[in-house]
VOGU-3710 file (C-alpha; in Angstrom, 3 decimals, decimal comma):
1> xxxxxxxxxx> -84,739/58,879/-91,028  -81,792/57,532/-88,917  -79,097/59,668/-87,684  -75,256/58,638/-88,250  -73,802/55,532/-86,124  -71,263/56,803/-83,529  -68,050/55,220/-83,960  -68,080/53,017/-81,289  -70,782/51,235/-82,573  -68,912/50,388/-85,863
11> xxxxxxxxxx> -66,197/49,039/-84,454  -68,304/46,299/-82,495  -70,870/45,798/-85,938  -67,625/45,043/-87,573  -66,637/41,940/-84,529  -67,343/38,571/-85,377  -70,576/37,745/-84,493  -70,967/33,771/-84,055  -75,032/33,922/-84,476  -75,229/36,300/-87,968
21> xxxxxxxxxx> -72,837/34,148/-89,723  -69,918/37,462/-89,257  -66,030/37,103/-90,125  -63,462/38,736/-88,065  -60,167/39,821/-89,656  -57,507/37,796/-87,958  -54,028/39,889/-87,770  -51,656/38,822/-90,772  -49,442/35,462/-90,355  -46,082/36,180/-89,862
31> xxxxxxxxxx> -44,013/34,456/-92,630  -40,477/33,682/-92,050  -37,914/32,936/-93,649  -37,190/29,219/-94,470  -33,479/30,265/-95,646  -30,418/29,745/-93,172  -28,714/32,449/-91,798  -25,469/32,858/-92,846  -22,341/33,736/-91,343  -21,294/37,579/-92,432
41> xxxxxxxxxx> -17,512/36,255/-91,486  -17,997/33,374/-94,022  -19,271/35,204/-96,849  -17,053/37,635/-96,328  -13,823/35,364/-96,855  -15,956/33,508/-99,754  -16,070/36,824/-101,326  -12,705/37,032/-100,292  -11,611/33,656/-102,096  -13,241/34,696/-105,111
51> xxxxxxxxxx> -11,742/38,027/-105,815  -8,399/36,581/-105,017  -8,828/33,894/-107,935  -10,063/36,321/-110,086  -6,709/38,354/-109,781  -4,840/35,286/-110,059  -6,711/34,680/-113,679  -6,833/38,299/-114,855  -2,214/38,074/-114,109  -2,493/34,549/-116,162
61> xxxxxxxxxx> -4,176/35,743/-118,619  -3,270/40,197/-118,965  -0,768/40,282/-117,385  1,473/41,568/-120,176  -1,676/44,157/-121,700  -1,737/45,488/-117,812  -0,315/48,843/-117,343  2,341/48,813/-114,356  0,296/51,341/-111,838  -2,551/48,822/-111,905
71> xxxxxxxxxx> -0,478/45,441/-111,763  1,121/46,942/-108,845  -2,241/47,571/-107,137  -3,329/44,235/-108,063  -0,616/42,237/-106,400  -0,951/44,197/-103,069  -4,192/43,484/-103,175  -3,655/40,178/-104,248  -0,868/39,779/-101,111  -3,422/41,380/-98,549
81> xxxxxxxxxx> -6,066/38,719/-99,639  -4,069/35,605/-99,240  -2,718/36,899/-95,446  -6,509/37,119/-94,891  -7,005/33,659/-96,091  -4,332/32,486/-94,783  -5,710/33,746/-91,356  -8,825/32,775/-91,156  -7,358/29,255/-91,886  -5,160/29,371/-88,647
91> xxxxxxxxxx> -8,178/30,715/-86,346  -10,028/27,858/-87,737  -7,466/25,377/-87,043  -6,774/26,941/-83,475  -10,371/26,210/-82,858  -10,320/22,747/-83,952  -7,415/22,178/-81,850  -8,718/23,801/-78,869  -11,954/21,342/-79,398  -10,189/18,151/-79,773
101> xxxxxxxxxx> -7,867/18,077/-76,793  -10,036/20,122/-74,145  -11,149/16,981/-72,012  -7,728/15,246/-72,171  -5,982/18,849/-70,833  -8,931/19,215/-68,287  -8,720/15,711/-67,178  -4,841/15,807/-67,053  -4,973/19,448/-64,938  -7,372/17,813/-62,472
111> xxxxxxxxxx> -4,997/15,054/-62,036  -1,775/17,031/-61,816  -4,036/19,741/-59,182  -4,598/16,739/-56,846  -1,317/15,566/-56,973  0,500/18,965/-55,984  -2,413/19,418/-53,080  -1,296/16,332/-52,220  2,521/16,432/-52,455  2,076/19,910/-50,338
121> xxxxxxxxxx> 0,121/18,464/-47,687  2,612/15,996/-47,352  6,218/18,722/-47,453  4,057/20,289/-44,466  4,298/17,175/-42,199  7,362/16,134/-43,133  10,780/17,448/-41,171  13,130/14,976/-42,945  15,575/17,183/-44,597  15,905/13,991/-47,363
131> xxxxxxxxxx> 12,405/13,710/-48,002  11,334/16,910/-47,563  13,918/17,972/-50,578  12,590/14,679/-52,659  8,600/15,806/-52,054  10,129/19,384/-53,673  11,337/18,143/-56,413  8,336/16,231/-56,984  6,048/19,135/-56,190  8,128/21,018/-59,320
141> xxxxxxxxxx> 6,889/18,559/-61,406  3,277/18,664/-60,705  3,439/22,111/-61,082  4,808/22,223/-64,506  2,662/19,255/-65,353  -0,239/22,034/-64,529  1,206/25,010/-66,583  1,191/22,167/-69,670  -1,905/20,948/-69,451  -2,785/25,034/-69,400
151> xxxxxxxxxx> -0,001/26,977/-71,479  0,323/24,040/-74,338  0,121/25,526/-78,084  -2,956/25,522/-78,898  -1,994/24,678/-82,601  0,196/21,655/-82,191  -0,699/17,750/-81,217  -1,139/17,033/-77,080  0,740/14,821/-75,813  -0,646/13,058/-72,614
161> xxxxxxxxxx> 1,483/12,944/-69,451  -0,742/10,361/-68,156  -1,855/7,043/-69,965  -4,540/5,027/-68,891  -3,449/2,749/-66,114  -4,223/-0,501/-65,914  -6,964/-2,218/-63,084  -4,345/-3,278/-60,733  -1,874/-0,560/-60,858  -4,937/1,819/-60,449
171> xxxxxxxxxx> -6,089/0,014/-56,848  -2,207/1,144/-55,900  -1,555/4,445/-56,847  -3,503/7,259/-58,681  -2,609/7,836/-62,485  -0,653/11,401/-61,944  1,820/9,463/-59,074  2,270/6,965/-61,336  3,809/8,545/-64,390  5,313/11,333/-62,271
181> xxxxxxxxxx> 8,859/9,988/-62,914  8,118/9,018/-66,296  9,445/10,786/-69,470  8,117/13,928/-70,623  7,690/15,609/-74,518  10,124/18,334/-75,494  7,144/20,732/-75,055  7,053/20,131/-71,617  10,996/21,003/-70,908  10,093/24,549/-73,379
191> xxxxxxxxxx> 6,912/25,506/-70,619  9,606/24,794/-67,376  11,977/27,009/-69,070  8,811/29,886/-70,057  7,679/29,448/-65,913  11,123/31,267/-64,898  10,517/34,136/-67,339  7,312/34,426/-66,160  3,207/34,373/-67,105  3,941/36,593/-70,956
201> xxxxxxxxxx> 6,253/33,987/-71,668  3,812/31,052/-71,241  0,770/32,957/-73,072  3,265/33,737/-76,199  4,021/29,959/-75,911  0,295/29,005/-75,336  -0,452/31,287/-78,734  2,526/30,049/-81,074  2,437/29,394/-84,863  3,583/25,524/-86,001
211> xxxxxxxxxx> 6,198/26,156/-89,195  3,735/25,031/-91,472  1,408/27,511/-90,653  3,702/30,245/-90,367  5,442/29,821/-93,479  8,984/29,119/-92,336  9,273/25,301/-93,279  12,168/24,424/-95,202  11,917/23,809/-98,577  12,094/20,029/-98,887
221> xxxxxxxxxx> 15,743/18,255/-100,951  15,093/15,215/-102,904  16,864/12,501/-100,460  17,770/9,092/-101,857  14,219/7,510/-101,749  12,780/10,094/-104,411  15,823/9,741/-105,842  15,348/5,830/-106,509  11,635/6,792/-106,968  12,254/8,668/-109,986
231> xxxxxxxxxx> 14,653/6,166/-111,701  12,022/3,701/-111,564  9,190/5,992/-113,035  11,499/6,821/-115,653  12,337/2,794/-116,232  9,081/2,322/-116,210  8,104/4,677/-119,191  11,072/3,139/-121,639  9,893/-0,375/-121,106  6,401/1,146/-121,807
241> xxxxxxxxxx> 7,663/3,245/-124,821  10,801/1,274/-126,478  10,648/-2,740/-127,038  12,514/-5,061/-125,093  13,808/-6,744/-127,985  13,487/-7,321/-132,000  10,799/-10,130/-132,009  8,339/-8,082/-129,417  9,273/-5,040/-132,263  7,693/-7,347/-135,152
251> xxxxxxxxxx> 4,739/-8,216/-132,815  4,195/-4,411/-131,873  4,488/-2,992/-135,559  1,467/-1,764/-137,018  -1,265/-4,130/-138,994  -1,581/-2,945/-142,110  -4,817/-3,896/-143,684  -4,400/-5,272/-147,449  -7,231/-5,303/-150,415  -9,683/-7,285/-151,895
261> xxxxxxxxxx> -7,599/-7,726/-154,566  -3,965/-8,493/-152,991  -2,780/-11,544/-151,671  -0,197/-11,160/-148,933  3,501/-12,179/-149,630  4,753/-14,615/-147,057  8,425/-12,968/-145,886  10,867/-15,350/-146,440  13,198/-16,419/-143,765  17,050/-16,068/-143,928
271> xxxxxxxxxx> 17,079/-14,308/-147,140  17,840/-10,927/-147,849  16,757/-7,888/-150,118  18,902/-9,081/-153,398  18,634/-12,543/-152,589  14,664/-11,830/-152,582  14,824/-9,539/-156,053  16,867/-12,437/-157,757  14,290/-14,864/-157,025  11,451/-12,508/-158,043
281> xxxxxxxxxx> 13,412/-11,878/-161,365  13,889/-15,294/-161,748  10,008/-16,562/-161,161  9,073/-13,281/-163,615  11,446/-15,093/-166,892  10,126/-18,530/-166,172  6,663/-16,891/-166,062  7,333/-14,822/-169,361  8,827/-18,452/-171,009  5,768/-20,155/-170,352
291> xxxxxxxx> 3,440/-17,409/-171,483  5,448/-17,443/-175,158  4,425/-20,394/-176,802  0,842/-20,789/-176,479  -1,856/-23,373/-178,838  -2,623/-20,245/-181,158  0,779/-19,110/-182,041  2,463/-19,364/-185,080
//
């Protein structure tokens, strides 16, 4: 009678042996979920939008039946949700605008920086007072161009300073130097003024909100064009509902279907109601006269 096998021999016997056809237990495979990862902020914003719509529907349906304290609480909650939704939209729009104009701002900043270095070098080598004053003025414009490319408001459309030059002009001068004295957009003057106030003013200008997002856009008053459009619309509606002439009204009159035993009565032209009735009475009297004397009458 054999003794009990040690633990080591037991483990070695459970291992895979190709000679005796044994099978080893493979480690459990990792099952990766095919579900895409959902951004927590997007999921939260979706929940906030659903809650805001639910509160608005509740106000439209049961506003009169809500207690005063509950109504005030829901109004505050709805205002908070709308504020968060507006902030999320502004944040997303900001990100889109930054990505849209990133390359243009980058290249224009490089061109303006290169021009500023050239002007500084030229200024150090020049001794003529008139030429020095001219170079300093050009250097100021180039430095403002650099800040324009950096601190232009993110939420506003970026207007480029340097247009794409033609082949002939590209061989003569650099692009930044060609458009050094060209007209500048209105934001350029605001950045020039903010440079004098300091770095904080530039950053504030960079992060300012446009009027359409901040909600300060004044209400549009109806102008002459809108008044003319409304008058034309009313005229079209009246022409669609009202007939333009009596003949057209007769044509548009509803069609009355006659029964099989009825005969259509042609309308006499140029006769009024009294004349038609007199004619009908005359026809009826003649019919009675013809029916009065027959072949079998005594």
